[in-house]
C-alpha positions in Angstrom: 141.2 115.9 -69.7 139.9 112.7 -71.2 137.4 110.7 -69.1 134.9 107.9 -69.4 131.4 109.1 -68.5 127.7 108.5 -68.6 125.5 111.5 -69.0 122.6 110.0 -67.1 121.8 106.6 -65.7 121.5 103.9 -68.4 123.1 106.1 -71.1 125.9 104.7 -73.3 129.3 104.8 -71.7 131.5 107.2 -73.7 134.7 109.1 -73.8 134.4 112.8 -73.1 136.5 115.9 -72.5 136.1 117.1 -68.8 137.6 119.9 -66.7 140.7 119.0 -64.7 139.5 118.9 -61.0 141.4 121.0 -58.5 142.0 119.9 -54.9 140.4 121.9 -52.1 141.5 121.9 -48.5 142.3 118.4 -47.2 142.2 116.9 -50.7 144.7 115.3 -53.1 144.8 115.5 -56.9 146.1 112.4 -58.5 147.4 112.2 -62.1 146.1 108.7 -62.9 148.3 106.2 -64.8 146.1 103.1 -64.4 142.6 102.1 -63.3 141.2 98.7 -62.4 137.9 97.6 -64.0 135.3 96.0 -61.8 131.7 94.7 -62.3 130.6 97.5 -60.0 131.5 100.0 -62.7 128.6 98.9 -64.9 126.3 98.8 -61.9 127.2 102.4 -61.1 126.6 103.5 -64.6 123.0 102.0 -64.5 122.1 103.6 -61.2 122.9 101.2 -58.5 123.7 104.0 -56.1 120.8 106.2 -57.1 119.0 107.4 -54.0 121.8 106.2 -51.8 124.4 108.8 -52.6 124.3 112.2 -54.5 125.6 112.1 -58.0 127.2 114.6 -60.5 126.7 114.4 -64.2 128.3 113.8 -66.6 129.4 111.1 -64.2 133.0 109.9 -64.5 133.1 106.2 -63.8 135.8 104.1 -62.1 136.5 103.3 -58.4 140.1 101.8 -58.5 143.0 104.0 -59.6 146.7 104.5 -59.2 149.1 107.2 -60.2 151.1 110.1 -58.9 150.1 112.9 -56.6 150.1 116.0 -58.8 148.8 118.6 -56.4 147.6 118.9 -52.8 145.2 121.2 -51.1 145.7 123.2 -47.9 146.3 121.2 -44.7 147.2 117.9 -46.4 149.8 116.2 -44.3 150.1 112.5 -45.4 150.8 113.0 -49.1 153.2 115.2 -51.2 153.5 115.9 -54.9 155.3 113.1 -56.6 154.1 110.3 -54.3 152.9 107.1 -56.0 149.5 106.3 -54.6 146.5 103.9 -55.1 143.0 104.1 -53.8 139.3 104.1 -54.2 137.9 107.1 -56.0 134.3 106.7 -54.9 133.3 109.5 -52.6 130.1 111.6 -52.6 129.0 113.2 -54.8 129.6 110.2 -57.1 130.9 111.0 -60.5 134.5 111.9 -60.1 136.0 108.5 -60.6 139.3 107.0 -61.7 138.5 106.5 -65.4 140.1 109.9 -66.1 143.5 111.5 -66.5 143.0 113.3 -63.1 140.9 112.8 -60.0 140.6 114.4 -56.6 139.9 112.6 -53.3 140.0 113.6 -49.7 143.2 112.8 -47.9 141.1 110.8 -45.5 139.7 108.5 -48.2 141.0 105.1 -49.1 144.3 106.3 -50.5 147.7 104.8 -49.7 151.3 104.9 -50.9 152.4 102.2 -53.3 155.5 100.2 -52.2 158.5 100.4 -54.5 158.2 96.7 -55.4 154.7 97.1 -56.7 154.0 98.4 -60.2 151.4 101.1 -60.7 149.3 98.7 -62.9 149.3 96.0 -60.3 148.3 98.5 -57.6 145.4 99.7 -59.7 143.9 96.2 -59.9 143.9 95.8 -56.1 141.5 98.1 -54.2 138.0 96.6 -54.9 138.7 93.0 -55.8 141.7 92.4 -53.6 140.3 94.1 -50.5 136.9 92.3 -50.9 138.8 89.0 -50.9 140.8 90.1 -47.9 137.6 91.0 -46.0 136.0 87.7 -46.7 139.1 85.7 -45.5 139.3 87.9 -42.4 135.6 87.4 -41.6 135.7 83.6 -42.3 138.5 82.9 -39.8 139.9 80.1 -41.9 141.9 77.5 -40.0 144.6 75.2 -41.6 143.0 72.2 -43.2 139.6 73.8 -43.7 138.0 72.7 -47.0 137.0 76.0 -48.8 135.1 76.1 -52.1 135.3 79.3 -54.2 132.6 79.6 -56.9 133.6 82.2 -59.4 137.3 81.6 -58.7 138.6 82.8 -62.1 137.4 86.4 -61.8 139.0 89.3 -60.0 137.8 88.7 -56.5 138.1 84.9 -56.9 141.7 85.0 -58.1 142.7 86.9 -54.9 140.5 84.7 -52.7 142.2 81.5 -54.0 145.5 82.9 -53.0 144.5 84.3 -49.6 142.6 81.2 -48.6 145.6 79.1 -49.5 147.9 81.4 -47.5 145.6 80.9 -44.5 146.0 77.2 -44.8 142.8 76.1 -46.5 142.4 73.2 -48.9 141.0 75.3 -51.8 138.5 73.9 -54.2 138.0 76.3 -57.1 135.4 76.2 -59.8 137.0 76.7 -63.2 136.9 75.4 -66.7 139.6 72.9 -67.7 141.5 75.6 -69.6 141.9 77.6 -66.3 142.8 74.7 -64.1 146.6 75.3 -64.3 146.2 79.0 -63.5 144.1 78.1 -60.4 146.7 75.6 -59.3 149.4 78.2 -59.6 147.4 80.6 -57.5 147.0 77.9 -54.8 143.9 75.8 -55.5 144.3 72.2 -54.4 141.4 71.1 -56.7 139.4 72.5 -59.5 135.8 71.6 -60.4 134.8 72.1 -64.0 131.3 73.6 -63.8 130.8 73.2 -67.5 131.1 69.4 -67.4 128.8 68.4 -64.5 126.8 70.1 -61.7 129.2 71.5 -59.1 127.3 69.8 -56.3 127.6 66.3 -57.8 131.3 66.7 -58.4 132.1 67.9 -54.9 129.9 65.3 -53.2 131.8 62.6 -55.0 135.2 63.7 -53.8 134.1 65.2 -50.4 131.2 63.0 -49.2 131.5 64.5 -45.6 131.0 68.0 -46.9 133.1 71.1 -46.9 133.7 73.7 -44.2 133.3 77.0 -46.2 131.7 78.2 -49.4 132.6 81.6 -50.9 130.2 82.3 -53.8 130.8 85.3 -56.0 128.4 84.5 -58.8 125.5 82.2 -58.0 121.9 83.5 -57.9 119.8 82.6 -54.8 118.4 79.2 -55.9 121.8 78.0 -57.1 123.5 79.2 -53.9 120.8 77.5 -51.7 121.6 74.2 -53.5 125.3 74.6 -53.1 124.9 75.4 -49.4 123.9 71.7 -48.9 127.5 70.9 -49.4 128.5 72.8 -46.3 128.7 71.0 -43.0 126.3 72.2 -40.3 128.2 74.9 -38.4 130.2 75.9 -41.4 130.5 79.2 -43.2 128.9 80.6 -46.4 129.5 84.1 -47.9 127.9 85.6 -51.0 129.2 88.9 -52.5 126.0 89.5 -54.6 123.4 89.3 -51.8 122.2 85.8 -52.9 122.4 84.2 -49.5 119.2 83.2 -47.6 120.5 84.1 -44.1 117.5 82.6 -42.3 118.2 79.3 -44.0 121.8 79.5 -43.0 121.0 80.2 -39.4 118.6 77.2 -39.3 121.7 75.0 -39.8 124.0 77.1 -37.5 125.9 78.2 -40.6 127.8 81.4 -40.2 128.3 84.2 -42.7 125.7 85.4 -45.2 125.8 88.4 -47.5 129.0 90.3 -47.2 129.9 93.8 -48.5 133.5 94.9 -48.3 134.2 97.7 -45.8 138.0 97.5 -46.1 139.7 100.8 -46.4 143.2 102.2 -46.3 144.6 99.8 -43.6 143.4 96.7 -45.4 144.6 98.0 -48.8 148.1 98.8 -47.4 148.3 95.3 -45.8 147.4 93.7 -49.2 150.0 95.9 -51.0 152.7 94.7 -48.6 151.8 91.1 -49.4 152.1 91.9 -53.1 155.4 93.7 -52.6 156.7 90.7 -50.6 155.7 88.3 -53.4 153.1 86.4 -51.3 150.2 87.6 -53.5 150.2 87.8 -57.3 148.0 90.3 -59.1 146.3 88.4 -61.9 146.1 91.0 -64.7 144.4 89.4 -67.7 144.4 92.4 -70.0 145.6 96.0 -70.1 143.7 98.3 -72.5 143.8 102.0 -73.3 141.4 104.3 -71.4 139.6 105.1 -74.7 138.7 101.4 -75.0 136.9 101.4 -71.6 133.4 101.4 -73.0 134.1 98.0 -74.6 135.4 96.3 -71.4 133.1 97.8 -68.7 130.5 95.2 -68.0 132.1 92.5 -70.2 131.3 89.0 -69.1 133.6 86.0 -68.6 136.3 87.9 -66.7 139.6 86.0 -66.1 141.6 87.9 -63.5 141.7 91.7 -63.7 141.3 94.2 -66.6 143.3 97.4 -66.2 143.0 100.6 -68.1 146.2 102.3 -69.1 145.8 106.1 -68.8 
């Protein structure tokens, strides 16, 4: 089968011919039709999980994937051949991911059925970015009327965050260039701040002199995040998805939150899929490219929504 691999950490990402994996007891083989691309894929290729989890090489990349169950191992009870499924294909040993024609995961992994109303491509874009956004909104406990600023709103996680924060009743302030303002408004942002025209802090202070209630930052390094934190009222909430938050500084102002890592699994993914199927959440797919083009899009900067690989 064709797969996208690295032969060791830091090596070029390449297309390769790999054996088709077979499901053992309690495992499910999925014939993949689409896979979502995330910034984490590049980090995985360069060794982010080295020393944390065992790896197999050549290492097949990819976490998010969707397709059809093509075989099941002994004692599998929740899935059958022909089921449409989506999930996270990151289980130890790392290296048997979703950027391939087939992958195998335990039945107990993050793997759920795709509702009829959701396309396979849309489902493939959800697991990492969508569930991360859902986890942030769940943790923040947004109340109607809260002023919530999302820095990095046009990317995968950000595009879902704008929608979910809006659904929760927040007044959403999204950072976006002027060309993306209409898209942010369609997703639910009440305001956009063009970070290319003026410092974000200056722009927000001029329109919200009393401060904001919550800051969800997906891109800012520590110094920039510390500066933006000044916009948040004492007792507010700040979350960083890239471990840029100074949690001691936050606590000194009774600010909740800090650095967050998504722990959402099958229940959270199923809940998000229901929202997509009901039409409450839109999956912002910016580009769909063939699997063989994966090396060109993995790690690409300036993401707008989600990139999906067609397999």
